[in-house]
DRENVOLO-269735 format. One line per 2 residues: number of its first residue (from 1); their letters; for each residue z negated, x, y of N, C-alpha, C. Coordinates in steps of 0.001 Angstrom, whole numbers, plus 500000, padded with zeros to 6 digits. Layout:
// residues N
NUM> A> Z,X,Y,Z,X,Y,Z,X,Y | ...
// end
This chain:
// residues 98
1> MS> 131348,734134,873671,130999,732734,874774,129920,732316,875057 | 129634,731972,876696,128087,732298,877174,127711,731064,877451
3> LS> 126286,730741,876736,125730,729571,877051,125649,728340,878040 | 125453,727406,877834,125190,726361,878769,123918,726546,879551
5> KS> 124149,726244,881271,123046,726247,881968,122099,724830,882386 | 122724,724047,881597,122445,722421,881757,120992,722461,880729
7> IT> 119956,721928,881656,119149,721464,880119,119228,720627,878999 | 119627,719570,879389,120399,718871,878520,120906,718827,877224
9> SY> 121956,720893,877403,122310,721058,875962,121316,721743,875482 | 119876,721583,875881,119127,721997,874799,117729,720934,874173
11> ED> 117963,719877,874294,116885,718366,874125,116910,719294,872674 | 117702,718910,872169,117253,719264,870405,116489,720414,870344
13> LI> 115701,721568,871373,115076,722398,870567,114058,722474,871413 | 113391,721513,872587,112055,721385,872531,111289,720216,871900
15> PV> 111754,719524,871001,110586,719329,869794,110601,720770,868793 | 110721,721682,868702,110727,722222,867854,109674,723718,868323
17> LE> 110003,724200,869593,109349,724189,869845,107989,723724,870662 | 108078,722599,870305,106604,722100,870896,106000,721860,869514
19> HA> 106131,722217,868123,106016,722546,867210,105458,723543,866903 | 106206,724189,867661,105837,725431,867085,104676,725827,867938
21> LS> 104127,725335,868839,103461,725926,869834,102029,725161,869185 | 101914,724286,868618,101030,722715,867598,099984,723572,866335
23> AE> 101356,724438,865935,101115,724607,864496,100440,726414,865045 | 099418,726139,863914,098776,727047,864143,098576,728718,863971
25> RG> 099658,728588,862688,100419,729683,862618,101701,730028,863086 | 102509,728371,863754,104029,729028,864447,104734,728311,863165
27> IR> 105738,727935,863133,106687,727324,862003,108458,728529,861925 | 108850,728225,860682,109668,728750,860579,111037,727682,860281
29> ID> 112114,728564,860659,113319,726871,859891,114475,727661,859812 | 114764,727557,858652,115645,727632,857455,117256,727751,858654
31> AS> 117962,728283,858879,119407,728530,859773,120469,728277,859189 | 120280,728545,857747,121205,728669,856456,122116,729953,856986
33> TY> 122427,730175,858023,123142,731510,858143,122407,732471,859098 | 122089,733686,858635,121667,735156,859810,122421,734295,861271
35> GR> 123862,734408,861076,124305,734037,862782,123984,732523,862757 | 123632,731758,862611,122858,730782,863132,121409,730501,863417
37> AV> 120736,731438,862675,119379,732115,863666,119686,733171,864299 | 120637,733571,864661,120942,733974,866071,121491,733278,867072
39> HM> 122114,732653,866659,122569,731709,867826,121303,730570,868245 | 120366,729947,867539,118824,729398,867898,118712,730112,868798
41> RQ> 117720,732020,867977,117133,732298,869146,117664,732823,870464 | 118877,732753,870435,119522,732566,871957,119768,731381,872559
43> RI> 119535,730074,872189,119521,729207,873115,118491,728965,873144 | 117086,729547,872395,115854,729121,872713,115611,729854,874328
45> YA> 116147,731424,873707,115852,732048,874962,116688,731702,876473 | 117553,730666,876424,118627,729812,877191,117481,729296,878218
47> LR> 116915,728454,877072,116351,727116,877409,115133,727565,878278 | 114512,728611,877686,112846,729421,878675,113362,729694,879649
49> SI> 114403,730344,879782,115333,730760,881083,115276,729807,881962 | 116149,728638,882111,116698,727507,882711,115045,727035,883207
51> KR> 114218,726709,882127,112246,726220,882489,112288,727031,883992 | 111728,728397,883155,111764,729411,884269,111911,729321,885722
53> EQ> 113220,729149,885872,113975,728977,887424,113712,727238,887786 | 113898,726606,886707,112589,724963,887183,111320,725005,887668
55> SL> 110694,726417,887343,109186,726263,888040,109298,726822,889334 | 110377,727669,889562,110173,728427,890943,110552,727424,891637
57> EI> 110979,726018,891354,111660,725162,892203,110371,724416,892453 | 109727,723654,891377,108126,723129,891694,107609,723572,891999
59> YP> 106951,724750,891588,105241,725451,892075,105547,726490,893003 | 104044,725813,894275,104845,726980,895062,104068,728304,895249
61> VG> 104990,729290,896262,104464,730594,895907,102918,730734,895789 | 102285,731404,894883,100986,732115,894322,100215,731365,893149
63> HP> 101570,729862,892643,100883,729134,891941,100767,729859,890613 | 099970,730018,889916,100001,730934,888318,100871,730529,887436
65> AR> 101972,728887,887190,102790,728569,886714,104455,728730,887148 | 104335,728936,888331,105381,729276,889588,105988,731111,888467
67> GT> 107397,730982,887882,108074,731511,887328,108074,731379,885648 | 107043,730457,885349,106825,730810,883722,107817,729405,882858
69> CE> 107178,729270,881976,107367,728295,880944,106323,727795,879814 | 106417,726903,879296,105200,726755,878281,105284,727414,877319
71> WD> 106244,727790,877233,106895,728379,875533,107108,729728,875694 | 106483,730346,877021,106344,731623,876829,105431,732499,876001
73> CL> 104621,732115,875363,103534,732442,874557,104204,732630,872859 | 105011,731791,873277,105823,732126,871509,106884,732576,871084
75> TA> 107100,733817,870185,108182,734785,870050,108758,733880,868786 | 110159,734542,869148,111812,734411,868081,111689,735733,867196
77> KI> 111662,734953,866413,111772,736465,865443,112832,736600,864363 | 113741,737496,863828,114892,737397,862506,114814,738402,862145
79> EP> 114220,738526,860588,114247,739766,859781,115645,740488,859955 | 116266,741420,859546,117801,741669,859627,117952,740893,858257
81> GD> 119259,740345,858276,119950,739573,856665,119557,738478,856329 | 118114,738115,856967,117331,736605,856720,118074,735648,857669
83> TF> 117384,734629,856762,118177,733055,857870,117414,732596,858071 | 116369,732668,858198,114923,732442,858962,114386,732586,860428
85> LY> 114300,731916,861220,113970,732213,862916,112741,732077,862576 | 111629,732637,862935,110440,732402,863083,109403,732346,864737
87> LT> 108877,731613,865070,108336,730942,866538,106910,731032,865985 | 106250,732306,866328,105042,732492,866516,104648,732599,868137
89> RL> 103147,732266,867850,102459,732842,869203,102293,734386,869091 | 102566,735338,870233,102308,736768,870800,100789,736662,870934
91> AS> 100627,737905,869522,099158,738334,869560,098706,738750,870693 | 097495,738425,870798,096782,738787,871447,096632,740038,871630
93> PV> 095859,740678,873156,095959,742714,872870,094437,742591,872916 | 093741,743696,872377,092308,744141,871866,092171,744557,873103
95> IE> 091454,743885,873956,091199,744812,875236,089647,745202,874987 | 089222,746567,875317,087753,747378,874766,087658,747924,876435
97> EL> 086658,747288,876614,085809,748418,878246,085672,749713,877990 | 085205,750817,878425,084871,752452,878367,083715,752120,878829
// end
């Protein structure tokens, strides 16, 4: 079954993602089963996709926020067979000049 393309279908996830953004090390959610954790991750990916599409309509070409979402800096991870969905910030790469 495909996921909804309506942002209102994902309103329950917005506070979760905002909490993950504000938490220093991220958050974890016990989804009670591996399948539910996978479904929640799919819904998060769908919400981010919708928000990116909306930003294409809001921001002009060349604007840094065009085609992005405020939650793009988060990664959603589930260990195989685990019931926890981890939402953490992507690690910044170490860049060295030569």
